[in-house]
C-alpha positions as CSV (number, residue, x, y, z in Angstrom):
1,M,-17.3,-18.1,-0.6
2,R,-17.8,-14.9,-1.7
3,A,-15.6,-12.3,-3.7
4,W,-15.3,-8.9,-5.6
5,E,-14.1,-9.1,-9.1
6,A,-12.6,-6.3,-11.0
7,T,-14.3,-5.4,-14.1
8,P,-12.7,-2.0,-15.7
9,G,-14.2,-0.5,-18.8
10,G,-17.5,-2.3,-17.4
11,P,-20.8,-0.9,-15.7
12,G,-18.6,-0.5,-12.4
13,R,-15.1,-1.0,-10.5
14,I,-15.8,-4.5,-9.1
15,R,-18.5,-6.9,-9.1
16,F,-20.1,-9.3,-6.2
17,G,-20.6,-13.0,-6.6
18,E,-19.5,-16.4,-5.9
19,R,-16.3,-18.0,-6.6
20,A,-15.0,-21.2,-5.4
21,V,-13.2,-21.3,-2.8
22,P,-9.0,-21.5,-4.2
23,E,-7.2,-24.4,-3.5
24,P,-3.4,-23.9,-2.2
25,A,-1.0,-25.1,-4.6
26,P,2.8,-26.9,-3.2
27,G,4.1,-23.7,-0.9
28,E,0.7,-21.9,-0.4
29,V,-1.1,-21.6,1.9
30,L,-4.7,-20.7,2.2
31,V,-6.1,-17.9,4.1
32,R,-9.1,-16.9,5.6
33,I,-9.7,-13.2,5.3
34,E,-10.3,-11.0,8.2
35,A,-9.7,-7.6,7.0
36,C,-8.4,-6.0,3.5
37,G,-7.3,-2.3,3.2
38,V,-9.0,-0.3,0.3
39,C,-5.4,1.1,-1.9
40,R,-5.8,3.6,-4.3
41,T,-3.4,0.8,-6.3
42,D,-6.9,-1.1,-6.2
43,L,-8.5,2.0,-8.0
44,H,-6.1,1.9,-10.8
45,V,-6.1,-1.9,-11.0
46,T,-10.3,-1.5,-11.6
47,E,-10.5,1.6,-13.1
48,G,-7.7,1.2,-16.1
49,D,-5.0,3.1,-15.1
50,L,-3.1,-0.4,-15.2
51,P,-3.0,-3.0,-17.8
52,E,-5.5,-5.7,-17.7
53,H,-3.0,-8.5,-16.2
54,R,-5.8,-11.1,-15.3
55,A,-9.3,-10.9,-16.7
56,R,-11.7,-10.6,-13.5
57,V,-9.3,-10.3,-10.9
58,I,-10.2,-10.3,-7.3
59,P,-8.7,-7.0,-6.3
60,G,-6.9,-6.3,-2.5
61,H,-3.7,-6.9,-1.4
62,E,-3.7,-5.9,2.1
63,A,-5.5,-8.5,3.4
64,V,-5.0,-10.4,6.9
65,G,-6.5,-13.7,7.9
66,R,-5.7,-17.1,9.7
67,V,-4.2,-20.0,7.8
68,A,-7.0,-22.2,6.7
69,A,-5.1,-24.9,4.9
70,L,-1.8,-25.9,3.7
71,G,-0.4,-26.8,0.6
72,P,1.7,-29.5,-0.1
73,G,5.2,-29.1,1.2
74,T,4.7,-25.9,3.4
75,G,5.9,-25.7,6.7
76,R,6.5,-22.2,7.4
77,F,3.3,-21.3,8.9
78,G,0.7,-23.9,11.1
79,L,-3.1,-23.8,10.7
80,G,-4.9,-21.3,12.5
81,E,-1.8,-18.5,12.6
82,R,-2.1,-15.0,11.9
83,V,-0.9,-14.1,8.2
84,G,-0.9,-11.2,5.9
85,I,-0.8,-11.4,1.9
86,A,0.8,-8.1,0.8
87,W,1.5,-6.4,-2.8
88,L,4.4,-8.6,-3.8
89,R,3.9,-11.9,-4.4
90,A,6.4,-14.0,-6.0
91,T,9.8,-13.7,-7.9
92,C,12.1,-15.6,-9.9
93,G,15.0,-15.5,-7.0
94,E,17.5,-16.2,-9.9
95,C,17.8,-12.6,-12.1
96,R,20.7,-10.0,-11.0
97,W,18.4,-7.8,-9.7
98,C,17.0,-11.2,-6.8
99,R,20.7,-12.1,-6.2
100,S,21.4,-8.9,-4.9
101,G,18.6,-8.2,-2.6
102,R,16.1,-5.7,-4.8
103,E,13.9,-8.4,-5.7
104,N,11.4,-5.7,-5.8
105,L,12.4,-4.9,-9.5
106,C,12.2,-8.3,-10.8
107,P,11.7,-8.4,-14.1
108,D,9.0,-12.0,-13.8
109,A,7.5,-10.1,-10.0
110,R,4.1,-10.8,-9.8
111,F,1.5,-9.0,-7.8
112,T,-1.7,-10.0,-5.7
113,G,-5.2,-8.9,-7.1
114,W,-3.4,-7.8,-10.7
115,D,-1.6,-11.3,-10.9
116,V,-3.4,-13.5,-8.8
117,D,-6.6,-13.0,-7.2
118,G,-6.4,-11.1,-3.8
119,G,-7.9,-10.0,-0.4
120,Y,-11.4,-8.6,-2.0
121,A,-12.8,-12.3,-0.5
122,E,-13.4,-14.8,1.9
123,F,-10.4,-16.7,0.9
124,A,-6.6,-16.2,-0.7
125,T,-3.5,-18.1,-1.0
126,V,-0.2,-16.7,-0.7
127,P,3.0,-18.8,-1.4
128,A,4.4,-19.1,2.3
129,A,7.7,-17.4,1.4
130,Y,6.0,-14.1,0.2
131,A,3.6,-13.9,3.4
132,Y,4.0,-12.2,6.5
133,R,3.7,-13.3,10.5
134,L,1.9,-10.6,12.1
135,P,2.7,-9.5,15.6
136,E,-0.7,-10.3,17.7
137,G,-0.3,-6.8,19.2
138,I,-1.4,-5.0,15.9
139,P,-5.2,-5.2,15.5
140,D,-6.7,-6.1,12.2
141,E,-7.7,-3.2,11.0
142,Q,-4.5,-1.5,12.0
143,A,-2.2,-4.3,10.0
144,A,-3.7,-4.1,6.9
145,P,-2.8,-1.0,5.9
146,L,0.9,-1.0,6.7
147,L,1.0,-4.3,4.3
148,C,1.3,-1.9,1.6
149,A,0.7,1.2,2.3
150,G,2.9,1.2,5.4
151,I,5.2,-0.8,3.7
152,I,5.8,1.6,0.3
153,G,5.7,4.9,2.6
154,Y,8.9,3.2,4.5
155,R,10.6,2.6,1.5
156,A,9.9,5.7,-0.1
157,L,11.4,7.3,2.9
158,R,14.6,5.0,3.1
159,R,14.9,6.1,-0.7
160,A,14.6,9.8,0.5
161,E,17.7,9.9,2.3
162,L,16.8,12.6,4.8
163,P,19.3,13.2,7.1
164,P,18.9,13.2,11.0
165,G,16.4,15.9,11.8
166,G,15.9,17.0,8.0
167,R,13.1,18.6,6.8
168,L,10.4,16.4,4.7
169,G,8.0,17.5,2.3
170,I,4.8,14.9,2.1
171,Y,3.1,15.7,-1.3
172,G,-1.1,13.9,-1.1
173,F,-1.9,12.4,2.8
174,G,-3.8,9.5,2.3
175,A,-3.2,5.8,3.9
176,S,0.4,5.9,2.9
177,A,1.4,9.4,3.6
178,H,0.0,9.3,7.0
179,L,2.0,6.7,8.2
180,T,5.1,7.4,6.5
181,A,4.2,11.3,8.1
182,Q,4.3,9.1,11.8
183,I,7.3,7.2,11.3
184,A,9.6,10.6,10.1
185,I,8.2,12.5,12.6
186,A,9.3,9.3,15.5
187,Q,12.3,9.9,13.7
188,G,13.0,13.4,14.6
189,A,12.1,14.7,10.9
190,E,10.4,18.0,10.5
191,V,7.7,17.2,8.3
192,H,5.4,19.5,5.9
193,V,2.2,18.1,4.3
194,M,1.1,19.9,0.7
195,T,-2.5,18.3,0.5
196,R,-6.0,19.5,-1.3
197,G,-8.9,19.0,1.4
198,E,-9.0,20.6,4.9
199,G,-9.7,16.9,6.3
200,A,-6.5,15.8,5.4
201,Q,-4.7,18.8,6.5
202,R,-6.0,19.4,9.8
203,L,-5.6,15.1,10.1
204,A,-1.5,16.1,9.3
205,L,-1.4,18.2,12.1
206,E,-3.0,16.1,14.4
207,L,-0.5,13.9,13.7
208,G,2.5,16.2,14.6
209,A,3.3,17.9,11.1
210,A,5.1,21.2,11.1
211,S,2.7,22.6,8.8
212,A,-0.1,21.9,6.2
213,E,-0.9,23.8,3.1
214,A,-2.5,23.6,-0.7
215,A,-1.2,20.8,-2.9
216,D,0.6,22.6,-5.3
217,A,1.8,25.9,-2.1
218,M,5.6,26.3,-1.9
219,P,6.6,25.0,1.3
220,P,7.3,27.4,4.1
221,V,10.4,26.4,4.1
222,P,13.0,24.7,1.8
223,L,13.1,20.9,2.0
224,D,15.9,18.2,2.4
225,A,14.0,16.0,0.6
226,S,10.3,15.2,-0.3
227,I,7.8,12.4,-1.4
228,L,5.0,12.6,-3.8
229,F,2.6,10.5,-2.9
230,A,-0.6,12.1,-4.9
231,P,-0.4,10.4,-8.5
232,A,-0.5,14.2,-9.8
233,G,2.3,14.5,-12.3
234,D,1.4,18.3,-12.4
235,L,2.7,18.5,-8.6
236,V,6.4,17.2,-9.5
237,P,7.5,20.6,-10.5
238,A,6.0,22.3,-8.1
239,A,7.6,19.8,-5.2
240,L,11.4,20.2,-7.0
241,A,10.7,23.9,-6.8
242,G,10.4,23.0,-2.7
243,L,13.8,21.5,-2.5
244,D,16.4,23.0,-1.2
245,Q,20.2,22.1,-3.0
246,G,21.1,18.7,-2.7
247,G,17.5,17.7,-1.8
248,S,15.7,14.8,-3.7
249,L,12.4,13.9,-4.3
250,V,10.8,10.6,-4.6
251,V,7.8,9.4,-6.3
252,A,6.1,6.8,-4.2
253,G,3.0,5.1,-6.7
254,I,2.6,2.6,-9.4
255,H,0.5,5.0,-11.3
256,L,1.3,8.6,-12.2
257,S,0.0,11.5,-14.6
258,D,2.3,13.1,-17.3
259,I,4.3,15.0,-15.7
260,P,4.9,18.8,-17.1
261,A,8.0,20.1,-18.3
262,L,10.5,20.6,-15.8
263,N,12.8,24.0,-16.2
264,Y,16.7,22.1,-15.2
265,E,17.9,25.4,-13.8
266,K,14.7,25.6,-11.9
267,H,14.1,22.5,-10.8
268,L,16.8,19.8,-11.3
269,F,19.9,21.9,-10.9
270,R,22.1,22.2,-7.4
271,E,21.9,18.5,-7.1
272,R,18.2,18.4,-6.8
273,R,17.3,14.4,-7.4
274,L,14.3,13.1,-8.8
275,T,13.8,8.9,-7.9
276,S,11.1,6.6,-7.8
277,V,9.8,3.6,-6.2
278,T,8.7,0.2,-7.6
279,A,6.8,-2.5,-5.1
280,N,8.4,-3.1,-2.0
281,T,11.2,-6.3,-0.9
282,R,10.1,-8.5,1.8
283,Q,13.0,-7.2,4.0
284,D,11.1,-3.3,4.1
285,G,7.8,-5.8,5.3
286,E,9.3,-7.1,7.8
287,E,11.0,-3.7,9.0
288,L,8.6,-2.3,8.7
289,F,6.3,-4.5,11.0
290,R,9.0,-4.6,13.5
291,L,9.1,-0.4,13.3
292,A,5.6,0.1,13.7
293,A,5.3,-2.4,16.9
294,R,7.8,-0.3,18.8
295,L,5.9,2.9,17.4
296,G,2.6,2.0,18.1
297,L,2.2,2.9,14.8
298,S,-1.7,3.6,13.9
299,G,-3.8,4.1,11.1
300,T,-6.7,6.6,10.8
301,V,-9.1,3.6,9.9
302,T,-12.7,3.8,8.0
303,S,-14.5,0.7,8.3
304,Y,-16.6,-0.8,5.6
305,P,-18.4,-4.4,5.6
306,F,-17.3,-6.4,3.0
307,E,-20.3,-6.3,1.3
308,A,-19.7,-2.5,1.0
309,A,-16.7,-2.8,-1.3
310,D,-17.9,-0.9,-4.1
311,Q,-18.6,1.9,-1.6
312,A,-15.0,2.2,0.0
313,L,-13.8,2.7,-3.7
314,E,-16.1,5.4,-4.7
315,D,-15.1,6.8,-1.4
316,L,-11.7,6.5,-1.8
317,A,-11.6,7.9,-5.3
318,R,-13.3,11.1,-4.1
319,G,-11.6,11.5,-1.4
320,A,-14.6,10.8,1.4
321,F,-12.3,9.8,4.0
322,S,-8.7,10.8,5.5
323,G,-6.5,8.0,6.3
324,V,-7.1,4.7,5.3
325,A,-10.2,2.4,4.8
326,V,-10.5,-1.0,5.3
327,L,-13.1,-4.3,4.8
328,R,-14.1,-6.3,7.9
329,M,-15.5,-9.7,7.4
330,S,-19.1,-10.7,8.4
331,D,-18.9,-12.5,11.9
332,S,-22.0,-14.5,10.9
333,P,-21.3,-17.7,9.5
334,R,-20.0,-18.3,5.9
335,A,-21.8,-21.2,3.6
336,S,-17.8,-22.0,2.6
337,D,-16.3,-23.3,5.6
338,V,-17.8,-26.7,5.0
339,A,-15.8,-26.2,1.6
340,V,-12.7,-25.1,3.2
341,N,-13.0,-28.0,5.9
342,S,-13.3,-31.0,3.9
343,M,-10.2,-29.7,1.8
């Protein structure tokens, strides 16, 4: 099969080549990939911001496709069913975090596109228990970014504990943020966006934000809660200063640059809270997909052919598009068809 592999520290972020089609292990399904979102976490993996967990790993954890083969003992899905592959790939199921419904904190958790090969390929495997059955009414290009950007944004919004009709600040307005803003607005929140780039600010206003200012600007009103999506630690003091008393700031990224010194009275006093989001649970994902179908959640998508994954990452790094990027597989026949049909 055709695939892209990470080359942190090499001449480029990723390299194009061929791999053997993986065989599904017991309890796994093999998925023929039709679309895969391009997530900022893929940049962190391919640029070396995150420590290497697997040499030459295939990135991608927002993959949508059809079940092409079943591993032994796999009964949850049938051949041809449409499924999604997300960031959380496996947990131990036995630790106190898993037993208490907080599997995202499992110390033995494994992640797609970091620990195990992901969706920048024609085929990928996934444990059936961690795959999502996708609503047929959501097109591939819309479903793909929901598998990480959507799920993480949804979890961040829940952790923000925004009161009904409250004022929500959003810092950074990329893939996850522009989906989260739609959910918050649909639920009655007043959303204020702080982000760089006129394109992102314009998109925020088009989606219904009450205001859109520069990334380090003070919001026009005190905020009940804020979510920091930009991986910029220097925005943490500004975001905390923009909170009303009792407000909370949620950091939603897996990677964040260093946070400058905080002033207790200015940034934390009056019961302001600073917290983070770590991965997601499967329950988060199931809830998000039900909500997305009901709200008609729609991402602003820039499509790239599968062969241009390197360009998509480059464009993401320099902020060349608003919303989300999604890789689309070619409709032409694939040489790997024979390998899969013979499994």
